[in-house]
C-alpha positions as CSV (number, residue, x, y, z in Angstrom):
1,M,86.4,320.8,29.0
2,G,87.7,318.7,31.8
3,R,90.5,321.2,32.3
4,N,88.1,324.0,32.6
5,V,86.0,322.1,35.2
6,G,89.0,321.4,37.2
7,A,90.4,324.9,37.1
8,A,87.6,326.7,38.8
9,P,88.3,325.3,42.2
10,R,91.9,326.3,41.9
11,R,91.0,329.9,41.2
12,L,88.6,330.0,44.1
13,S,91.2,328.5,46.3
14,G,93.7,331.3,45.2
15,V,91.1,333.9,46.2
16,G,90.6,332.2,49.6
17,R,94.4,332.3,50.1
18,R,94.5,336.0,49.1
19,L,91.7,336.9,51.6
20,R,93.0,335.0,54.5
21,V,94.8,337.0,57.4
22,D,98.1,335.7,57.8
23,Y,98.4,336.0,61.6
24,P,100.0,334.7,63.4
25,R,102.4,334.7,60.6
26,R,103.3,331.5,58.9
27,G,107.0,330.9,58.1
28,R,108.0,332.7,61.3
29,R,109.1,331.1,64.6
30,G,108.8,332.1,68.2
31,L,107.8,335.7,69.0
32,A,108.4,336.8,65.4
33,R,105.1,335.0,64.4
34,L,103.3,337.7,66.6
35,V,104.9,340.7,64.9
36,P,102.6,342.1,62.1
37,S,103.8,342.9,58.8
38,W,103.8,346.5,57.5
39,R,100.8,345.7,55.3
40,Q,98.9,344.4,58.3
41,L,99.7,347.5,60.2
42,L,98.8,349.7,57.4
43,G,95.4,347.8,57.0
44,L,94.7,348.2,60.8
45,L,95.5,351.9,60.8
46,L,93.2,352.5,57.8
47,L,90.6,350.5,59.5
48,C,90.8,352.6,62.7
49,C,90.9,355.9,60.7
50,G,87.7,354.7,58.7
51,T,85.8,353.8,61.8
52,V,86.8,357.1,63.6
53,A,85.7,359.0,60.5
54,A,82.5,357.2,60.3
55,L,81.7,358.0,63.9
56,V,82.7,361.6,63.5
57,A,80.5,361.8,60.4
58,Y,77.6,360.1,62.3
59,V,77.9,362.4,65.3
60,Y,78.2,365.5,63.1
61,S,75.1,364.7,61.2
62,T,73.0,364.0,64.3
63,V,74.1,366.9,66.7
64,R,71.8,369.9,66.6
65,I,72.4,373.5,67.5
66,E,69.8,374.1,70.2
67,D,68.4,377.2,71.8
68,V,71.3,379.3,72.8
69,N,69.2,380.9,75.6
70,A,68.6,377.4,77.5
71,S,71.4,378.1,79.9
72,A,69.7,381.4,81.0
73,R,66.8,379.3,82.3
74,A,68.9,376.9,84.3
75,E,67.6,375.8,87.7
76,A,69.4,376.9,90.8
77,T,71.6,374.4,92.7
78,V,70.2,373.2,96.0
79,Y,72.2,372.1,99.0
80,Y,70.5,369.9,101.7
81,W,71.4,369.1,105.4
82,A,72.1,365.5,106.3
83,D,68.4,364.9,107.3
84,G,67.3,366.0,103.7
85,T,65.9,369.4,104.6
86,Q,67.0,372.3,102.5
87,M,70.0,374.1,103.5
88,A,70.8,376.7,100.8
89,V,69.8,377.6,97.2
90,V,72.5,379.0,95.1
91,G,70.2,380.8,92.6
92,A,69.8,381.5,89.1
93,V,72.6,382.3,86.9
94,N,73.9,385.9,87.4
95,R,74.2,386.9,83.8
96,Q,73.5,390.1,81.7
97,A,74.0,389.8,78.0
98,V,75.4,392.8,76.2
99,P,76.2,393.3,72.4
100,L,79.8,393.1,71.3
101,S,79.7,396.8,70.5
102,D,79.4,397.5,74.4
103,I,82.5,395.2,75.1
104,P,85.6,397.3,74.6
105,P,88.2,396.3,72.1
106,S,90.8,396.1,74.9
107,L,88.8,393.4,76.6
108,Q,88.1,391.5,73.4
109,N,91.9,391.5,72.6
110,A,92.9,390.6,76.1
111,V,90.6,387.5,76.1
112,I,91.8,386.4,72.7
113,A,95.3,387.0,73.7
114,A,94.9,384.9,76.9
115,E,92.7,382.0,75.5
116,N,93.0,381.7,71.8
117,A,95.6,383.8,69.8
118,D,94.5,382.1,66.5
119,F,90.7,382.6,67.1
120,Y,90.0,384.6,63.9
121,S,91.8,382.0,61.8
122,D,91.1,378.6,63.4
123,P,88.3,376.3,62.0
124,G,86.6,376.3,65.5
125,F,88.7,373.7,67.1
126,S,92.4,373.1,67.9
127,V,94.3,370.2,66.3
128,A,96.7,370.1,69.1
129,G,93.9,370.3,71.7
130,V,92.3,367.3,70.2
131,G,95.5,365.4,70.3
132,R,95.8,366.2,73.9
133,A,92.5,364.9,74.6
134,V,93.3,361.6,72.8
135,V,96.5,361.3,74.8
136,N,94.5,362.0,78.1
137,M,92.0,359.3,77.2
138,A,94.7,356.8,76.3
139,R,96.3,357.5,79.8
140,G,92.9,357.0,81.6
141,G,92.7,360.8,82.6
142,Q,90.1,363.4,82.0
143,I,89.0,363.8,78.4
144,Q,90.1,367.4,78.0
145,G,92.7,369.4,76.1
146,G,93.3,373.0,75.0
147,S,90.2,374.3,73.7
148,T,89.4,377.2,71.4
149,I,87.1,380.0,72.2
150,T,84.5,378.3,69.9
151,Q,84.7,375.1,71.7
152,Q,84.5,376.8,75.2
153,Y,81.3,378.6,74.0
154,V,79.9,375.4,72.8
155,K,80.6,373.7,76.2
156,N,79.1,376.8,78.0
157,T,76.0,376.9,76.1
158,Y,75.1,373.6,74.7
159,L,76.6,370.8,76.7
160,T,76.8,369.2,80.2
161,P,80.1,369.6,82.1
162,E,80.8,365.7,82.0
163,Q,84.3,364.7,80.8
164,T,83.5,361.8,78.5
165,V,84.6,360.9,74.9
166,D,81.1,361.4,73.7
167,R,80.8,364.8,75.0
168,K,84.2,365.7,73.6
169,L,83.3,364.5,70.3
170,R,79.9,366.3,70.4
171,E,81.8,369.5,71.5
172,L,84.2,369.1,68.4
173,C,81.4,368.6,65.8
174,L,79.2,371.4,67.2
175,S,82.3,373.7,67.1
176,V,82.7,373.0,63.5
177,K,78.9,373.6,62.7
178,L,78.9,376.7,64.8
179,S,82.0,378.1,62.9
180,R,80.0,377.4,59.5
181,S,76.8,379.1,60.7
182,L,78.0,382.0,62.8
183,S,80.5,384.7,62.3
184,K,83.6,385.1,64.6
185,A,82.0,388.2,66.0
186,E,78.9,386.4,66.9
187,I,80.8,383.5,68.4
188,L,83.1,385.9,70.5
189,Q,80.0,387.8,71.8
190,G,78.3,384.6,72.8
191,Y,81.5,383.4,74.6
192,L,82.0,386.7,76.5
193,N,78.4,386.6,77.5
194,T,78.4,383.1,78.9
195,S,81.8,382.5,80.4
196,W,82.2,382.1,84.2
197,F,84.5,384.7,86.0
198,G,84.0,383.5,89.6
199,R,81.9,385.4,92.3
200,N,78.8,383.8,90.6
201,A,79.2,386.0,87.6
202,Y,78.6,384.7,84.0
203,G,79.5,387.0,81.3
204,V,81.6,390.1,81.2
205,Q,78.9,392.5,82.3
206,A,78.2,390.5,85.5
207,A,82.0,390.2,86.1
208,A,82.6,393.8,85.5
209,R,79.9,394.7,88.2
210,A,81.2,392.0,90.6
211,Y,84.8,392.9,90.5
212,Y,84.9,396.7,89.8
213,G,81.3,397.9,90.3
214,M,81.1,399.2,86.7
215,D,79.7,398.4,83.3
216,A,81.9,396.3,80.9
217,K,82.0,399.1,78.4
218,D,83.8,401.4,81.0
219,L,86.6,398.9,81.8
220,D,90.2,400.2,80.9
221,P,92.8,397.8,79.5
222,G,94.2,397.1,82.9
223,R,91.0,396.0,84.5
224,A,90.2,394.1,81.3
225,A,93.3,392.1,81.5
226,L,92.5,390.8,85.0
227,L,89.1,389.7,83.8
228,A,90.7,387.9,81.0
229,A,93.1,386.3,83.4
230,L,90.1,385.0,85.5
231,L,89.1,382.8,82.6
232,K,91.9,380.4,83.4
233,G,89.9,379.6,86.6
234,A,88.5,382.1,89.1
235,Q,88.9,379.8,91.9
236,D,92.7,380.0,91.6
237,Y,93.0,383.6,90.2
238,D,90.4,385.8,92.1
239,P,93.1,387.8,94.0
240,S,90.7,388.3,97.0
241,L,90.4,384.6,98.0
242,S,94.1,384.1,99.2
243,E,97.6,385.4,99.0
244,A,98.4,382.5,96.7
245,N,95.6,383.6,94.4
246,H,96.9,387.1,94.5
247,R,100.3,386.1,93.4
248,R,98.9,384.0,90.6
249,A,96.4,386.7,89.5
250,Q,99.2,389.3,89.3
251,A,101.5,387.0,87.2
252,R,98.6,386.1,84.8
253,W,97.6,389.8,84.6
254,R,101.1,390.7,83.5
255,Y,101.1,387.9,81.0
256,V,97.9,389.0,79.4
257,L,99.2,392.4,78.9
258,D,102.5,391.3,77.6
259,R,100.9,388.8,75.2
260,Q,98.8,391.5,73.7
261,V,102.0,393.4,72.9
262,E,103.4,390.3,71.4
263,L,100.3,389.8,69.2
264,G,100.2,393.5,68.2
265,H,97.0,394.2,70.0
266,M,98.7,396.8,72.2
267,S,101.7,399.1,71.8
268,R,104.6,399.0,74.2
269,Q,103.9,402.7,75.0
270,E,100.2,401.7,76.1
271,R,101.5,398.7,77.9
272,A,103.9,400.9,80.0
273,E,100.8,402.8,81.3
274,Y,99.5,399.6,83.1
275,T,102.1,398.7,85.7
276,E,100.0,398.9,89.0
277,F,97.8,395.9,89.7
278,P,94.1,396.9,89.5
279,E,92.9,395.6,92.9
280,P,89.1,394.5,92.6
281,R,86.5,395.4,95.1
282,R,85.8,393.1,98.1
283,Q,83.7,390.1,97.2
284,S,80.0,390.2,97.9
285,V,78.5,386.9,99.0
286,P,74.8,386.2,98.5
287,T,72.7,386.8,101.7
288,G,71.5,383.2,101.3
289,L,75.0,382.1,102.2
290,S,75.3,384.2,105.4
291,G,76.3,382.9,108.7
292,Q,77.8,379.4,108.5
293,T,76.0,378.4,105.4
294,G,78.6,379.9,103.1
295,Y,81.4,378.0,104.7
296,L,79.4,374.7,104.5
297,V,78.8,375.3,100.9
298,D,82.4,376.1,100.2
299,V,83.6,372.8,101.9
300,A,81.0,370.8,100.0
301,N,82.0,372.3,96.7
302,K,85.7,371.5,97.3
303,Y,84.8,368.0,98.1
304,I,82.7,367.6,95.0
305,A,85.5,369.1,92.8
306,Q,88.0,366.7,94.3
307,R,85.8,363.6,93.7
308,T,84.1,364.4,90.5
309,G,86.0,367.1,88.7
310,L,83.0,369.5,88.8
311,T,84.1,373.0,89.4
312,A,82.4,375.9,91.1
313,E,81.6,377.1,87.7
314,D,79.7,374.0,86.8
315,L,77.8,374.0,90.0
316,G,77.0,377.6,89.7
317,R,75.2,376.9,86.3
318,G,72.4,375.2,88.3
319,G,70.5,372.0,88.1
320,Y,72.3,370.2,90.9
321,R,70.8,368.7,94.1
322,I,73.6,368.2,96.7
323,R,73.0,366.2,99.9
324,T,75.6,367.0,102.6
325,T,76.7,365.3,105.9
326,F,76.2,368.5,107.9
327,D,73.9,368.2,110.9
328,R,71.9,371.3,111.4
329,D,71.8,370.9,115.2
330,S,75.3,370.4,115.5
331,V,76.3,373.4,113.4
332,E,74.0,375.6,115.4
333,R,75.5,374.2,118.6
334,L,79.0,374.8,117.6
335,R,78.1,378.4,116.6
336,Q,76.4,379.1,119.9
337,S,79.5,377.6,121.7
338,V,81.9,379.9,119.8
339,D,79.7,382.9,120.4
340,S,79.2,382.2,124.1
341,A,83.0,381.5,124.8
342,T,84.1,384.6,122.9
343,A,81.5,386.9,124.3
344,R,82.5,385.9,127.8
345,T,86.2,386.2,127.2
346,L,86.9,388.8,124.5
347,D,86.3,392.5,124.6
348,P,87.2,394.0,121.2
349,E,85.8,397.4,122.2
350,R,88.2,397.8,125.1
351,R,91.1,395.6,124.0
352,S,92.6,396.1,120.5
353,T,94.3,392.6,120.9
354,D,91.0,391.0,120.9
355,R,89.7,392.5,117.6
356,D,91.9,390.2,115.5
357,V,91.2,387.0,117.2
358,Q,89.8,384.2,114.8
359,V,88.2,380.9,115.7
360,G,87.9,377.8,113.5
361,A,86.4,374.5,114.4
362,A,85.2,371.2,112.9
363,S,83.5,368.2,114.1
364,V,83.8,364.8,112.5
365,R,82.0,361.5,113.3
366,P,84.6,358.7,114.0
367,G,84.1,355.4,112.2
368,D,82.9,356.9,108.9
369,G,84.5,360.4,108.6
370,A,81.3,362.3,108.1
371,V,81.8,366.1,108.7
372,L,79.0,366.9,111.2
373,A,79.8,370.6,111.8
374,L,82.0,373.5,111.0
375,Y,82.6,377.0,112.3
376,G,84.4,379.1,109.6
377,G,84.1,382.4,110.9
378,P,81.5,385.0,112.1
379,D,79.7,385.3,108.8
380,A,80.5,384.1,105.4
381,T,79.3,387.3,103.7
382,R,81.8,389.3,105.8
383,H,84.8,387.0,106.6
384,F,85.6,385.1,103.4
385,T,88.3,382.9,104.6
386,N,87.0,379.5,106.1
387,N,88.9,379.2,109.4
388,A,87.8,375.6,109.6
389,D,89.4,374.6,106.4
390,T,92.3,377.1,106.4
391,A,96.1,376.5,106.1
392,G,98.9,378.4,107.7
393,V,98.0,378.0,111.2
394,P,100.6,375.8,113.1
395,V,99.1,373.1,115.2
396,G,101.7,373.3,118.0
397,A,101.8,370.7,120.8
398,A,98.6,369.2,119.7
399,F,100.8,367.4,117.2
400,K,102.7,365.5,119.9
401,P,100.3,362.4,119.8
402,F,101.4,361.6,116.2
403,V,105.1,361.6,117.5
404,L,104.1,359.3,120.3
405,A,102.2,357.0,117.9
406,A,105.2,357.0,115.6
407,A,107.4,356.0,118.5
408,L,105.2,353.3,119.7
409,Q,104.6,352.0,116.0
410,H,108.3,352.1,114.8
411,G,110.4,352.3,117.9
412,V,113.5,354.4,118.1
413,R,116.9,354.2,116.2
414,S,119.9,352.7,118.0
415,A,122.1,355.8,117.3
416,G,125.0,353.6,116.2
417,S,125.1,351.6,119.4
418,A,125.5,347.8,119.2
419,V,122.8,347.4,121.9
420,P,119.4,347.3,120.3
421,P,117.1,350.2,121.6
422,P,114.5,349.3,124.1
423,P,110.9,349.0,123.3
424,V,108.9,352.3,123.7
425,S,105.9,352.8,125.8
426,A,104.1,355.8,127.2
427,D,105.9,355.4,130.4
428,S,109.3,355.5,128.7
429,F,111.5,358.6,129.6
430,Y,114.9,360.1,128.8
431,D,117.3,359.5,131.7
432,A,120.1,361.8,132.9
433,T,122.4,360.5,130.2
434,G,119.9,361.3,127.5
435,A,119.0,357.6,126.8
436,L,115.4,356.6,126.4
437,V,114.5,354.2,129.1
438,S,111.6,351.9,129.2
439,G,110.1,349.0,131.1
440,T,108.4,349.1,134.5
441,P,107.4,352.6,135.3
442,L,109.7,354.1,137.8
443,S,108.8,356.3,140.8
444,P,109.4,360.0,140.6
445,Q,112.4,359.7,142.9
446,E,114.0,356.9,140.8
447,R,113.5,359.0,137.6
448,A,114.9,362.1,139.3
449,G,117.9,360.0,140.4
450,T,117.6,361.1,144.0
451,G,117.4,358.8,147.1
452,G,114.8,360.8,149.0
453,P,111.4,362.2,148.3
454,L,110.9,365.2,145.9
455,P,110.3,368.6,147.4
456,G,106.5,369.1,148.2
457,G,104.5,370.2,145.2
458,V,107.1,369.5,142.7
459,L,105.7,367.6,139.8
460,P,107.7,364.7,138.5
461,F,108.5,366.3,135.1
462,A,109.8,369.4,136.9
463,T,113.1,367.3,137.4
464,G,113.6,367.3,133.5
465,L,112.9,363.5,133.4
466,P,109.1,363.3,132.5
467,T,107.7,360.2,130.9
468,L,106.4,360.5,127.4
469,R,102.9,360.4,128.9
470,E,103.7,363.3,131.3
471,A,105.3,365.3,128.6
472,L,102.2,364.9,126.5
473,V,100.3,366.7,129.2
474,G,102.8,369.2,130.3
475,D,105.3,371.4,128.6
476,G,107.3,368.7,127.0
477,D,108.3,370.1,123.6
478,G,111.9,369.3,124.3
479,V,111.1,365.7,125.0
480,Y,109.0,365.3,121.9
481,S,111.6,367.1,119.7
482,R,114.1,364.6,120.9
483,L,111.8,361.8,120.5
484,G,111.0,362.8,116.9
485,E,114.6,362.7,116.0
486,D,115.2,359.3,117.6
487,V,112.2,357.8,115.7
488,G,113.0,359.6,112.4
489,L,111.3,362.8,111.3
490,A,110.3,361.3,108.1
491,K,108.6,358.3,109.9
492,V,106.7,360.8,112.1
493,R,105.6,362.9,109.1
494,D,104.4,359.7,107.2
495,L,102.5,358.4,110.2
496,A,100.7,361.8,110.6
497,V,99.8,361.7,106.9
498,S,98.6,358.2,107.2
499,T,96.1,359.1,109.9
500,G,94.7,361.8,107.8
501,L,96.7,365.0,107.6
502,L,97.5,366.3,104.2
503,P,101.0,366.0,102.9
504,Q,101.0,369.7,101.8
505,S,100.3,370.8,105.3
506,M,103.5,369.2,106.6
507,A,106.3,371.5,107.6
508,P,110.0,371.0,106.8
509,L,111.6,368.2,108.6
510,E,113.8,370.3,111.1
511,R,114.2,370.0,114.8
512,R,111.0,371.7,115.8
513,F,108.9,369.6,113.4
514,S,107.8,367.4,116.2
515,A,106.7,370.4,118.3
516,G,104.0,371.2,115.7
517,T,105.3,373.6,112.9
518,S,102.9,371.9,110.5
519,T,99.7,373.6,109.5
520,P,96.6,371.2,109.1
521,S,93.1,372.4,109.1
522,A,90.6,371.8,111.8
523,V,88.8,369.4,109.7
524,R,91.9,367.3,109.1
525,M,92.9,367.5,112.8
526,A,89.5,366.3,113.9
527,D,89.5,363.4,111.4
528,A,93.2,362.3,112.3
529,Y,92.3,362.1,116.0
530,A,89.3,360.1,114.9
531,T,91.8,357.5,113.7
532,F,93.0,357.0,117.3
533,A,89.4,356.8,118.4
534,Q,88.8,354.0,116.0
535,D,91.7,352.0,117.2
536,G,94.0,353.0,114.3
537,R,91.4,352.7,111.5
538,R,91.4,355.7,109.2
539,T,88.5,357.1,107.1
540,D,88.9,360.1,105.1
541,P,86.6,363.0,106.0
542,Y,83.7,363.7,103.5
543,S,80.9,366.2,103.4
544,V,78.7,365.2,100.5
545,T,76.7,361.9,100.3
546,S,75.2,362.3,96.9
547,V,74.8,364.8,93.8
548,T,72.2,364.5,91.2
549,Y,72.0,366.6,88.0
550,R,68.5,367.0,86.7
551,G,67.5,363.7,88.1
552,T,70.7,361.8,87.3
553,R,72.9,360.6,90.0
554,L,76.6,361.4,89.6
555,E,79.3,358.8,90.3
556,G,82.4,359.1,92.3
557,L,80.8,360.3,95.6
558,E,80.8,356.9,97.4
559,R,81.6,357.0,101.1
560,P,85.5,356.7,101.4
561,P,86.5,353.1,102.6
562,G,88.1,352.9,105.9
563,R,91.7,351.2,106.3
564,Q,93.9,350.2,109.2
565,V,96.8,352.5,109.4
566,L,98.0,352.0,113.0
567,D,98.4,348.9,115.2
568,T,95.3,348.7,117.4
569,E,97.4,348.7,120.7
570,V,99.4,351.6,119.5
571,A,96.2,353.7,118.9
572,R,94.8,352.6,122.3
573,E,98.0,353.6,124.2
574,V,98.0,356.9,122.5
575,S,94.3,357.4,123.5
576,R,95.2,356.4,127.1
577,A,97.9,358.9,127.3
578,M,95.6,361.6,125.8
579,R,93.0,360.9,128.4
580,D,95.5,362.4,130.9
581,V,95.5,365.6,128.9
582,A,91.7,365.7,129.1
583,V,91.8,365.1,132.9
584,D,94.3,367.9,133.2
585,A,92.3,370.4,131.0
586,L,88.6,369.8,131.6
587,E,86.7,370.2,134.9
588,P,85.9,366.8,136.4
589,G,82.2,367.2,136.1
590,T,82.4,367.9,132.5
591,L,84.8,364.9,132.0
592,R,82.4,362.5,133.7
593,A,79.5,363.8,131.7
594,L,81.3,363.3,128.4
595,G,82.5,359.8,129.2
596,P,85.9,358.6,128.2
597,V,87.6,361.6,126.5
598,A,91.1,361.8,124.9
599,A,92.5,365.1,123.8
600,G,95.6,367.0,122.6
601,R,96.3,370.6,123.2
602,T,98.8,373.5,122.9
603,G,100.2,374.9,126.2
604,A,100.3,378.1,127.9
605,D,103.9,378.8,127.0
606,E,103.6,377.8,123.3
607,R,105.8,379.8,121.3
608,L,103.8,379.3,118.0
609,R,101.1,381.9,117.4
610,A,98.1,379.7,117.7
611,A,96.2,377.6,120.2
612,W,94.3,374.4,119.6
613,F,92.3,371.9,121.6
614,V,91.5,368.7,119.9
615,G,89.6,365.8,121.5
616,Y,87.1,363.0,121.0
617,T,84.6,360.7,122.5
618,E,83.3,357.5,120.9
619,E,80.7,359.5,119.0
620,V,82.4,362.9,118.0
621,S,85.9,364.1,117.2
622,T,86.2,367.9,117.4
623,A,89.1,370.4,116.7
624,V,89.2,374.0,117.7
625,T,91.8,376.5,116.7
626,V,92.2,380.1,117.8
627,F,94.7,382.5,116.1
628,R,95.1,386.3,115.5
629,T,95.5,387.8,111.9
630,R,94.6,391.1,110.4
631,P,92.7,391.3,107.0
632,G,95.1,391.3,104.1
633,E,98.1,390.2,106.3
634,A,99.4,386.6,105.8
635,A,101.5,386.6,109.1
636,L,99.8,385.5,112.4
637,L,100.0,387.7,115.3
638,P,100.8,386.8,118.9
639,L,98.1,385.6,121.0
640,S,99.6,387.0,124.1
641,G,97.3,389.6,125.7
642,A,94.1,388.2,124.1
643,G,91.4,387.9,126.7
644,G,92.9,390.2,129.1
645,P,95.7,390.3,131.7
646,G,93.7,387.9,134.0
647,V,93.9,384.9,131.6
648,E,95.9,382.1,133.2
649,R,96.6,379.9,130.1
650,G,97.3,380.7,126.6
651,D,94.9,377.9,125.3
652,F,91.9,379.0,127.3
653,L,89.6,379.9,124.3
654,P,89.7,376.7,122.3
655,L,89.3,374.6,125.5
656,R,86.3,376.6,126.4
657,V,84.7,376.3,122.9
658,W,85.5,372.6,122.7
659,S,84.1,371.6,126.2
660,S,80.9,373.9,125.7
661,Y,80.2,372.3,122.3
662,M,80.9,368.8,123.5
663,A,78.9,369.1,126.6
664,A,76.0,370.5,124.4
665,T,76.0,367.3,122.4
666,L,75.1,365.1,125.3
667,P,71.7,363.4,125.4
668,G,69.5,365.5,127.6
669,A,71.1,368.7,127.2
670,D,68.4,371.4,126.9
671,D,70.2,373.5,124.5
672,A,73.7,374.7,123.5
673,G,73.5,377.6,125.7
674,D,73.0,375.5,128.9
675,G,75.7,373.1,128.0
676,A,78.0,375.9,127.2
677,S,77.6,377.6,130.6
678,A,78.1,374.3,132.4
679,A,81.2,373.3,130.7
680,A,83.0,376.6,130.2
681,R,82.4,378.1,133.6
């Protein structure tokens, strides 16, 4: 009996030993103690799988299939001016549901071929897609992967567009439930009636009307293939939006047709009938987005997509309240300034050259980067390219301040000489031997290498030896091309990007790079010059201050923080040099009224086919660009001849727009028209 009493503790002790987790592992030394055994790894894996399975089971049991027509009652998306007053309403979802019998088989097959080849056999979700979503989650990226048609239908109809683990899990469970309760035909019909095709068109019927002006049932396989291609993202595949979009749309259209042949939905003989790309009709913009409003909404949408991941498709579904930075009065003043300057200078009825002239402009507040005003074109419902946010327009000599800043910031290379290069200042110049000379500014006679006075009326830089400051004002492309090479073109590019220009707008690093072959937008030029205005402190431009979705504020739209990217004295010296440009360009009365002005400009002899004027005061930085282009043609046309034979300078129009607008912003200006007439006279 004594043995039995004493045996129980030993058995309990054995159980305790078996339940104890041996980690860190006994009997091991060093790091080996931290390496789990295969049993521990297996147990951990089973625990994780069990937890995930329990979570999926819980979500599956709690999610409900709601009213499938709820999205048709979605609220409009409303945009507001900076002062909180209503700017635009992008109204109710443009959707017309049609039965699957009214959707031609060619369109059904094209969509399945493009989006989900295994649609009729899959369980409603893609294992590979779920795997990609898990990998993205582990990497800290967006919780998304390749979705099936069923998953996309669920997202379109039942869920919000947020990218979270919870939403992805609910999407998966709803897809499985939907596959068990609806037929594949019903799911396909629902998907085709709720998908976004761009142009504010939801569903194939609205898309067929928007792109081809016909009903969906009348689409041929060629047109059906383009609509299927748009499902990959209309903002990137609507061929009317840009040349790049047109190229992508053609490639995707060919892929959709070829894929149908590969899957047996179309014979090779039928495929051979569709070799000519079916160009859609021109885009029609809602009248509520007429004038400058459509351009403002476009810029706001792009900013939201960049910061939150919300696409134009998401915003078009409605329910959003968007507060922008745009100042209603500034937008109107800028529009009036452009209209006044172009009306006084251009005569498209008499001169064919004037018919193709385009103006783009943007105004940014130094210090915080808020975009105050844009001029994107005459009317967003007729001119669809946003000239204020366009790419492809070379900036010309307005790029020279960035070259000067790079020289001041980094100095020049010694070019193999044992003697270190001299420090650079705005009064440095290249002497007769081609060496950059700096120090105490020399007289024009000393720089010219002459013993006597220069001929009457000859400017100092007429000798070929201008200072960097003078070359910034005059035709100094040769000087700045040389300076850019001496500094290092990569350093010039990097400095320009650090002030706010986008890397993708930078031209190849060849000799004329420093003369302005890069193609930044007016928004970015205004913001980059604002960096000089703020003594070298950069703040990225922003156009939206808040977005709420049905009362809930979205994250990711906090104001971009500022950061110092240039030495303070470098930025101030560039500003001082650019004030000479302003003195040379503006009428003295206008300059005095505006206060300290710094500016960069293209010149009368500019070889690039665009004209710019960019300048700032302490309160506003504004960029204006003028170029010539014809609809449907990517190449720019020469500006020569625009404005008539009596025009003295090639950059007259951007200067007139800029000075008119900036004068109109002064306190006490009665209206934009009065300021325009005073400044542009």
